[in-house]
DRENKOLTOR-930387 format. One record per residue (C-alpha): x, y, z negated; residue number from 1. Coordinates in pm, 1 decimal, always signed. Each point is the difference from the previous one (the first is absolute). Last residue first. Layout:
N
<node><east>X</east><north>Y</north><up>Z</up><resi>NUM</resi></node>
...
END
This chain:
226
<node><east>-2584.3</east><north>+1560.7</north><up>+4222.4</up><resi>226</resi></node>
<node><east>-24.4</east><north>-49.5</north><up>-351.6</up><resi>225</resi></node>
<node><east>-144.4</east><north>-301.0</north><up>-27.8</up><resi>224</resi></node>
<node><east>-356.7</east><north>-50.1</north><up>-34.7</up><resi>223</resi></node>
<node><east>-314.5</east><north>+33.9</north><up>-204.5</up><resi>222</resi></node>
<node><east>+90.2</east><north>+95.7</north><up>-379.7</up><resi>221</resi></node>
<node><east>+372.2</east><north>+101.6</north><up>+128.8</up><resi>220</resi></node>
<node><east>-82.5</east><north>+316.1</north><up>+102.0</up><resi>219</resi></node>
<node><east>-153.3</east><north>+102.3</north><up>-398.9</up><resi>218</resi></node>
<node><east>+312.3</east><north>-82.7</north><up>-114.8</up><resi>217</resi></node>
<node><east>+222.7</east><north>+141.6</north><up>+279.6</up><resi>216</resi></node>
<node><east>-173.6</east><north>+328.2</north><up>-15.5</up><resi>215</resi></node>
<node><east>+36.5</east><north>-9.0</north><up>-376.1</up><resi>214</resi></node>
<node><east>+386.6</east><north>-37.2</north><up>+53.9</up><resi>213</resi></node>
<node><east>-3.5</east><north>+238.9</north><up>+253.5</up><resi>212</resi></node>
<node><east>-192.2</east><north>+260.5</north><up>-274.8</up><resi>211</resi></node>
<node><east>+263.4</east><north>-32.2</north><up>-266.5</up><resi>210</resi></node>
<node><east>+308.7</east><north>+21.8</north><up>+277.5</up><resi>209</resi></node>
<node><east>-143.3</east><north>+311.2</north><up>+93.7</up><resi>208</resi></node>
<node><east>-28.2</east><north>+161.3</north><up>-377.9</up><resi>207</resi></node>
<node><east>+346.3</east><north>-144.7</north><up>-66.7</up><resi>206</resi></node>
<node><east>+149.0</east><north>+181.3</north><up>+320.2</up><resi>205</resi></node>
<node><east>-158.7</east><north>+301.1</north><up>-133.2</up><resi>204</resi></node>
<node><east>+132.9</east><north>+8.7</north><up>-368.0</up><resi>203</resi></node>
<node><east>+325.1</east><north>-69.2</north><up>+134.6</up><resi>202</resi></node>
<node><east>+1.8</east><north>+285.4</north><up>+194.3</up><resi>201</resi></node>
<node><east>-140.8</east><north>+197.5</north><up>-303.9</up><resi>200</resi></node>
<node><east>+311.5</east><north>-131.1</north><up>-216.1</up><resi>199</resi></node>
<node><east>+243.0</east><north>+77.1</north><up>+290.8</up><resi>198</resi></node>
<node><east>-124.0</east><north>+376.7</north><up>+23.9</up><resi>197</resi></node>
<node><east>+3.1</east><north>+146.3</north><up>+335.7</up><resi>196</resi></node>
<node><east>-398.9</east><north>-95.5</north><up>+30.7</up><resi>195</resi></node>
<node><east>-62.7</east><north>+172.4</north><up>-353.9</up><resi>194</resi></node>
<node><east>+154.3</east><north>+337.1</north><up>+108.8</up><resi>193</resi></node>
<node><east>-220.9</east><north>+50.8</north><up>+331.4</up><resi>192</resi></node>
<node><east>-307.3</east><north>-167.7</north><up>-206.0</up><resi>191</resi></node>
<node><east>+32.8</east><north>+327.1</north><up>-226.4</up><resi>190</resi></node>
<node><east>+63.3</east><north>+249.9</north><up>+254.3</up><resi>189</resi></node>
<node><east>-259.3</east><north>-128.9</north><up>+284.3</up><resi>188</resi></node>
<node><east>+113.6</east><north>+14.7</north><up>+345.7</up><resi>187</resi></node>
<node><east>+180.4</east><north>-295.7</north><up>-33.2</up><resi>186</resi></node>
<node><east>-328.8</east><north>-197.7</north><up>-66.3</up><resi>185</resi></node>
<node><east>-11.4</east><north>-340.4</north><up>-92.1</up><resi>184</resi></node>
<node><east>+78.9</east><north>-375.3</north><up>+77.3</up><resi>183</resi></node>
<node><east>-207.9</east><north>-5.1</north><up>+303.3</up><resi>182</resi></node>
<node><east>-3.0</east><north>-346.1</north><up>+98.6</up><resi>181</resi></node>
<node><east>-93.4</east><north>-155.2</north><up>+306.2</up><resi>180</resi></node>
<node><east>-120.9</east><north>-332.2</north><up>+32.7</up><resi>179</resi></node>
<node><east>+58.9</east><north>-357.1</north><up>+111.5</up><resi>178</resi></node>
<node><east>-155.1</east><north>-338.2</north><up>+87.7</up><resi>177</resi></node>
<node><east>+160.5</east><north>-100.8</north><up>+359.3</up><resi>176</resi></node>
<node><east>-152.0</east><north>+105.3</north><up>+311.1</up><resi>175</resi></node>
<node><east>+201.7</east><north>+309.9</north><up>+52.1</up><resi>174</resi></node>
<node><east>-120.9</east><north>+224.2</north><up>+276.4</up><resi>173</resi></node>
<node><east>-228.3</east><north>+233.3</north><up>-182.5</up><resi>172</resi></node>
<node><east>+204.6</east><north>+39.2</north><up>-281.0</up><resi>171</resi></node>
<node><east>+333.9</east><north>+104.8</north><up>+162.8</up><resi>170</resi></node>
<node><east>-199.2</east><north>+223.3</north><up>+245.8</up><resi>169</resi></node>
<node><east>-234.0</east><north>+212.1</north><up>-243.6</up><resi>168</resi></node>
<node><east>-366.1</east><north>-119.4</north><up>-10.6</up><resi>167</resi></node>
<node><east>-8.3</east><north>+75.5</north><up>-389.1</up><resi>166</resi></node>
<node><east>-313.0</east><north>-111.5</north><up>-247.4</up><resi>165</resi></node>
<node><east>-3.0</east><north>+164.9</north><up>-303.1</up><resi>164</resi></node>
<node><east>+36.9</east><north>-164.1</north><up>-385.7</up><resi>163</resi></node>
<node><east>-45.4</east><north>+265.7</north><up>-282.4</up><resi>162</resi></node>
<node><east>+109.5</east><north>+287.9</north><up>-216.8</up><resi>161</resi></node>
<node><east>-31.7</east><north>+105.4</north><up>-303.2</up><resi>160</resi></node>
<node><east>+329.2</east><north>-136.7</north><up>-123.1</up><resi>159</resi></node>
<node><east>+22.2</east><north>-85.8</north><up>-364.8</up><resi>158</resi></node>
<node><east>+335.2</east><north>-192.9</north><up>+27.3</up><resi>157</resi></node>
<node><east>-66.0</east><north>-334.6</north><up>-145.4</up><resi>156</resi></node>
<node><east>-354.6</east><north>-74.3</north><up>+12.0</up><resi>155</resi></node>
<node><east>-24.8</east><north>+265.1</north><up>+385.9</up><resi>154</resi></node>
<node><east>+280.5</east><north>-175.5</north><up>+119.9</up><resi>153</resi></node>
<node><east>-29.2</east><north>-361.6</north><up>-62.6</up><resi>152</resi></node>
<node><east>-368.1</east><north>+28.8</north><up>+165.5</up><resi>151</resi></node>
<node><east>+178.4</east><north>+165.4</north><up>+269.3</up><resi>150</resi></node>
<node><east>+221.1</east><north>-310.8</north><up>+38.4</up><resi>149</resi></node>
<node><east>-271.9</east><north>-270.7</north><up>-24.7</up><resi>148</resi></node>
<node><east>-211.0</east><north>+251.6</north><up>+229.1</up><resi>147</resi></node>
<node><east>+224.8</east><north>-0.8</north><up>+263.9</up><resi>146</resi></node>
<node><east>+81.3</east><north>-373.1</north><up>+18.2</up><resi>145</resi></node>
<node><east>-356.0</east><north>-87.0</north><up>-14.9</up><resi>144</resi></node>
<node><east>-40.0</east><north>+248.3</north><up>+301.2</up><resi>143</resi></node>
<node><east>+322.3</east><north>-90.4</north><up>+190.7</up><resi>142</resi></node>
<node><east>-139.7</east><north>-379.6</north><up>-13.1</up><resi>141</resi></node>
<node><east>-240.8</east><north>+45.7</north><up>+248.0</up><resi>140</resi></node>
<node><east>+236.7</east><north>+69.3</north><up>+247.8</up><resi>139</resi></node>
<node><east>-38.2</east><north>+245.8</north><up>+274.7</up><resi>138</resi></node>
<node><east>-187.1</east><north>+220.6</north><up>-237.3</up><resi>137</resi></node>
<node><east>+250.9</east><north>+245.7</north><up>-68.1</up><resi>136</resi></node>
<node><east>+128.5</east><north>+102.1</north><up>-361.8</up><resi>135</resi></node>
<node><east>+123.4</east><north>+303.6</north><up>-161.0</up><resi>134</resi></node>
<node><east>+115.3</east><north>-5.5</north><up>-386.8</up><resi>133</resi></node>
<node><east>-17.7</east><north>+293.8</north><up>-223.3</up><resi>132</resi></node>
<node><east>+214.7</east><north>+146.1</north><up>-250.1</up><resi>131</resi></node>
<node><east>-61.9</east><north>+359.0</north><up>-206.6</up><resi>130</resi></node>
<node><east>+3.7</east><north>+353.8</north><up>+58.0</up><resi>129</resi></node>
<node><east>-125.4</east><north>+314.3</north><up>+204.9</up><resi>128</resi></node>
<node><east>+46.4</east><north>+296.5</north><up>-203.9</up><resi>127</resi></node>
<node><east>+267.2</east><north>+119.6</north><up>+223.3</up><resi>126</resi></node>
<node><east>-249.6</east><north>+64.0</north><up>+275.0</up><resi>125</resi></node>
<node><east>+171.0</east><north>-8.6</north><up>+292.7</up><resi>124</resi></node>
<node><east>+34.9</east><north>-348.7</north><up>+18.7</up><resi>123</resi></node>
<node><east>+232.4</east><north>-283.7</north><up>+28.2</up><resi>122</resi></node>
<node><east>+43.0</east><north>-344.6</north><up>-106.6</up><resi>121</resi></node>
<node><east>+242.8</east><north>-279.6</north><up>-61.0</up><resi>120</resi></node>
<node><east>+72.4</east><north>-322.4</north><up>+163.8</up><resi>119</resi></node>
<node><east>+72.7</east><north>-387.5</north><up>-38.3</up><resi>118</resi></node>
<node><east>-122.9</east><north>-236.6</north><up>+237.7</up><resi>117</resi></node>
<node><east>-82.8</east><north>-363.9</north><up>-191.9</up><resi>116</resi></node>
<node><east>+13.1</east><north>-313.7</north><up>+204.2</up><resi>115</resi></node>
<node><east>-195.6</east><north>-291.3</north><up>+4.6</up><resi>114</resi></node>
<node><east>+20.1</east><north>-429.0</north><up>+67.4</up><resi>113</resi></node>
<node><east>+358.5</east><north>+129.6</north><up>+186.7</up><resi>112</resi></node>
<node><east>+139.5</east><north>-237.4</north><up>+245.4</up><resi>111</resi></node>
<node><east>+324.4</east><north>+132.1</north><up>-9.6</up><resi>110</resi></node>
<node><east>-66.5</east><north>+101.4</north><up>+388.4</up><resi>109</resi></node>
<node><east>-361.7</east><north>+133.5</north><up>+6.1</up><resi>108</resi></node>
<node><east>+106.3</east><north>+306.3</north><up>-283.3</up><resi>107</resi></node>
<node><east>+335.9</east><north>+51.4</north><up>+195.2</up><resi>106</resi></node>
<node><east>-226.3</east><north>+25.8</north><up>+334.6</up><resi>105</resi></node>
<node><east>-239.6</east><north>+246.0</north><up>-133.9</up><resi>104</resi></node>
<node><east>+329.7</east><north>+203.5</north><up>-162.8</up><resi>103</resi></node>
<node><east>+115.1</east><north>-13.9</north><up>+385.7</up><resi>102</resi></node>
<node><east>-308.8</east><north>+145.3</north><up>+98.7</up><resi>101</resi></node>
<node><east>-24.8</east><north>+314.8</north><up>-256.4</up><resi>100</resi></node>
<node><east>+345.4</east><north>+89.9</north><up>+127.1</up><resi>99</resi></node>
<node><east>-74.8</east><north>-64.4</north><up>+357.5</up><resi>98</resi></node>
<node><east>-256.3</east><north>+258.9</north><up>-60.1</up><resi>97</resi></node>
<node><east>+200.7</east><north>+259.6</north><up>-140.9</up><resi>96</resi></node>
<node><east>+246.6</east><north>-15.2</north><up>+239.1</up><resi>95</resi></node>
<node><east>-201.6</east><north>+63.8</north><up>+320.8</up><resi>94</resi></node>
<node><east>+223.9</east><north>-97.0</north><up>+269.6</up><resi>93</resi></node>
<node><east>+147.4</east><north>-272.6</north><up>-172.7</up><resi>92</resi></node>
<node><east>+337.8</east><north>-70.2</north><up>+153.3</up><resi>91</resi></node>
<node><east>+214.5</east><north>+87.7</north><up>-298.6</up><resi>90</resi></node>
<node><east>-210.0</east><north>-211.6</north><up>-217.5</up><resi>89</resi></node>
<node><east>-268.5</east><north>+94.3</north><up>-320.8</up><resi>88</resi></node>
<node><east>+57.3</east><north>-178.3</north><up>-287.9</up><resi>87</resi></node>
<node><east>+83.8</east><north>+318.0</north><up>-247.8</up><resi>86</resi></node>
<node><east>+267.6</east><north>+8.1</north><up>-201.8</up><resi>85</resi></node>
<node><east>+68.3</east><north>+92.4</north><up>-377.7</up><resi>84</resi></node>
<node><east>+105.8</east><north>-294.7</north><up>-164.8</up><resi>83</resi></node>
<node><east>-187.4</east><north>-289.1</north><up>-95.3</up><resi>82</resi></node>
<node><east>-227.7</east><north>-27.9</north><up>+273.0</up><resi>81</resi></node>
<node><east>-279.2</east><north>-265.8</north><up>+99.2</up><resi>80</resi></node>
<node><east>+58.9</east><north>-150.1</north><up>-358.4</up><resi>79</resi></node>
<node><east>-124.9</east><north>-358.7</north><up>-43.4</up><resi>78</resi></node>
<node><east>-80.9</east><north>-120.8</north><up>-311.3</up><resi>77</resi></node>
<node><east>-9.7</east><north>-434.2</north><up>-111.7</up><resi>76</resi></node>
<node><east>-304.7</east><north>+14.2</north><up>-264.9</up><resi>75</resi></node>
<node><east>+90.6</east><north>-144.0</north><up>-358.3</up><resi>74</resi></node>
<node><east>-162.6</east><north>+271.8</north><up>-221.4</up><resi>73</resi></node>
<node><east>+352.5</east><north>+130.8</north><up>-72.2</up><resi>72</resi></node>
<node><east>+16.0</east><north>+39.3</north><up>+380.2</up><resi>71</resi></node>
<node><east>-309.9</east><north>+225.7</north><up>+13.1</up><resi>70</resi></node>
<node><east>+100.1</east><north>+238.8</north><up>-256.3</up><resi>69</resi></node>
<node><east>+347.4</east><north>-5.8</north><up>+136.7</up><resi>68</resi></node>
<node><east>-93.7</east><north>+82.4</north><up>+354.5</up><resi>67</resi></node>
<node><east>-234.2</east><north>+275.7</north><up>-154.9</up><resi>66</resi></node>
<node><east>+312.7</east><north>+158.5</north><up>-126.3</up><resi>65</resi></node>
<node><east>+170.8</east><north>+7.4</north><up>+274.5</up><resi>64</resi></node>
<node><east>-330.3</east><north>+132.6</north><up>+204.0</up><resi>63</resi></node>
<node><east>-22.6</east><north>+286.6</north><up>-253.2</up><resi>62</resi></node>
<node><east>+387.2</east><north>+102.8</north><up>+87.4</up><resi>61</resi></node>
<node><east>-99.2</east><north>-53.2</north><up>+402.0</up><resi>60</resi></node>
<node><east>-344.5</east><north>+215.3</north><up>-52.2</up><resi>59</resi></node>
<node><east>+198.5</east><north>+236.4</north><up>-158.1</up><resi>58</resi></node>
<node><east>+278.9</east><north>+118.5</north><up>+245.7</up><resi>57</resi></node>
<node><east>-206.5</east><north>-42.5</north><up>+306.1</up><resi>56</resi></node>
<node><east>-265.5</east><north>+264.2</north><up>-180.3</up><resi>55</resi></node>
<node><east>+309.4</east><north>+232.5</north><up>+9.3</up><resi>54</resi></node>
<node><east>+49.5</east><north>+244.8</north><up>-321.7</up><resi>53</resi></node>
<node><east>+232.9</east><north>+264.6</north><up>+185.0</up><resi>52</resi></node>
<node><east>-223.5</east><north>+266.7</north><up>-6.7</up><resi>51</resi></node>
<node><east>-337.5</east><north>-211.1</north><up>-18.5</up><resi>50</resi></node>
<node><east>-59.5</east><north>-227.7</north><up>+227.3</up><resi>49</resi></node>
<node><east>-230.8</east><north>-196.9</north><up>+211.5</up><resi>48</resi></node>
<node><east>+153.3</east><north>-274.6</north><up>+208.8</up><resi>47</resi></node>
<node><east>+356.0</east><north>-4.9</north><up>+69.9</up><resi>46</resi></node>
<node><east>+57.9</east><north>-168.5</north><up>+359.8</up><resi>45</resi></node>
<node><east>+273.8</east><north>+5.3</north><up>+126.5</up><resi>44</resi></node>
<node><east>+133.9</east><north>-281.7</north><up>-222.4</up><resi>43</resi></node>
<node><east>-274.3</east><north>-105.7</north><up>-248.6</up><resi>42</resi></node>
<node><east>-379.4</east><north>-14.2</north><up>+23.1</up><resi>41</resi></node>
<node><east>-256.4</east><north>-220.3</north><up>-243.3</up><resi>40</resi></node>
<node><east>+165.7</east><north>-257.2</north><up>-242.2</up><resi>39</resi></node>
<node><east>-130.8</east><north>-331.7</north><up>+150.8</up><resi>38</resi></node>
<node><east>+8.8</east><north>-301.2</north><up>-233.6</up><resi>37</resi></node>
<node><east>-97.5</east><north>-346.8</north><up>+144.1</up><resi>36</resi></node>
<node><east>-132.5</east><north>-239.6</north><up>-196.1</up><resi>35</resi></node>
<node><east>+63.7</east><north>-379.5</north><up>+37.2</up><resi>34</resi></node>
<node><east>-199.2</east><north>-190.8</north><up>-279.8</up><resi>33</resi></node>
<node><east>+148.6</east><north>-342.4</north><up>-111.4</up><resi>32</resi></node>
<node><east>+25.5</east><north>+79.7</north><up>-372.0</up><resi>31</resi></node>
<node><east>-209.1</east><north>+318.8</north><up>-63.8</up><resi>30</resi></node>
<node><east>-195.6</east><north>-91.8</north><up>-319.7</up><resi>29</resi></node>
<node><east>+305.6</east><north>-118.5</north><up>-172.3</up><resi>28</resi></node>
<node><east>-63.6</east><north>-389.0</north><up>-86.9</up><resi>27</resi></node>
<node><east>+276.3</east><north>-179.6</north><up>+186.2</up><resi>26</resi></node>
<node><east>+229.0</east><north>+240.2</north><up>-140.0</up><resi>25</resi></node>
<node><east>-41.0</east><north>-105.4</north><up>-355.6</up><resi>24</resi></node>
<node><east>+59.0</east><north>-326.2</north><up>+95.8</up><resi>23</resi></node>
<node><east>+335.2</east><north>+53.1</north><up>+189.3</up><resi>22</resi></node>
<node><east>+145.6</east><north>+214.1</north><up>-303.7</up><resi>21</resi></node>
<node><east>-123.2</east><north>-273.8</north><up>-229.1</up><resi>20</resi></node>
<node><east>+233.9</east><north>-260.6</north><up>+209.6</up><resi>19</resi></node>
<node><east>+278.8</east><north>+255.7</north><up>-40.1</up><resi>18</resi></node>
<node><east>-5.1</east><north>+39.2</north><up>-359.8</up><resi>17</resi></node>
<node><east>-43.8</east><north>-386.4</north><up>-10.6</up><resi>16</resi></node>
<node><east>+330.0</east><north>-2.9</north><up>+190.1</up><resi>15</resi></node>
<node><east>+152.2</east><north>+238.1</north><up>-188.8</up><resi>14</resi></node>
<node><east>-77.7</east><north>-193.4</north><up>-343.9</up><resi>13</resi></node>
<node><east>+123.6</east><north>-304.5</north><up>+192.7</up><resi>12</resi></node>
<node><east>+339.4</east><north>+108.8</north><up>+45.3</up><resi>11</resi></node>
<node><east>+50.7</east><north>+152.3</north><up>-347.5</up><resi>10</resi></node>
<node><east>-89.3</east><north>-288.1</north><up>-127.2</up><resi>9</resi></node>
<node><east>+231.7</east><north>-180.9</north><up>+235.1</up><resi>8</resi></node>
<node><east>+288.4</east><north>+218.7</north><up>-98.2</up><resi>7</resi></node>
<node><east>-71.6</east><north>-48.4</north><up>-322.6</up><resi>6</resi></node>
<node><east>+21.0</east><north>-368.2</north><up>-32.0</up><resi>5</resi></node>
<node><east>+299.0</east><north>+28.3</north><up>+218.2</up><resi>4</resi></node>
<node><east>+110.0</east><north>+223.1</north><up>-244.5</up><resi>3</resi></node>
<node><east>-57.2</east><north>-247.1</north><up>-272.0</up><resi>2</resi></node>
<node><east>+166.5</east><north>-267.7</north><up>+185.1</up><resi>1</resi></node>
END
């Protein structure tokens, strides 16, 4: 009888812990928000590089950290690529355009509420540094999302760079809210070192996640995320 009583108590304890976890999950700020994370480049397209350090590889590592940070806040997250590949088809006459077109289709297919395109910057002058966010005005929410993420980069990484517009193919053809995030300069020695460390990758991921949470809070004041 004592053993049955102990088993019943243990069962009830697990049940209450489970229910508490469900209740906590329902309060997470990104619950029911579908986010696509797009690690830029991949496969035949390495992006920018410094010797054997390739942008495409660091984009993927940062994107995986970002996925985990967003998941921890309740989001549903889709990675456009989870390994070293591009999305072009063997039938594409223009491989890069085909890759970008299929990224747009992916964002639409999973019914994304927003997308985050992860890249690294490069400039001939190695003193250039800092993260920056770019947006296209095709969707009015793009600027709001960009501002929120940029504000968090300014606060937590002390970047001096500012939010700017872009007319690149992917961003001018994607109506889902989203931005291009240049997480730092691979051409800058200090940033190049930091961007290769797991600690800094997690920091960048958290900065972006904080911006996304502020964006969701802002846009939900008037309307549901579209």
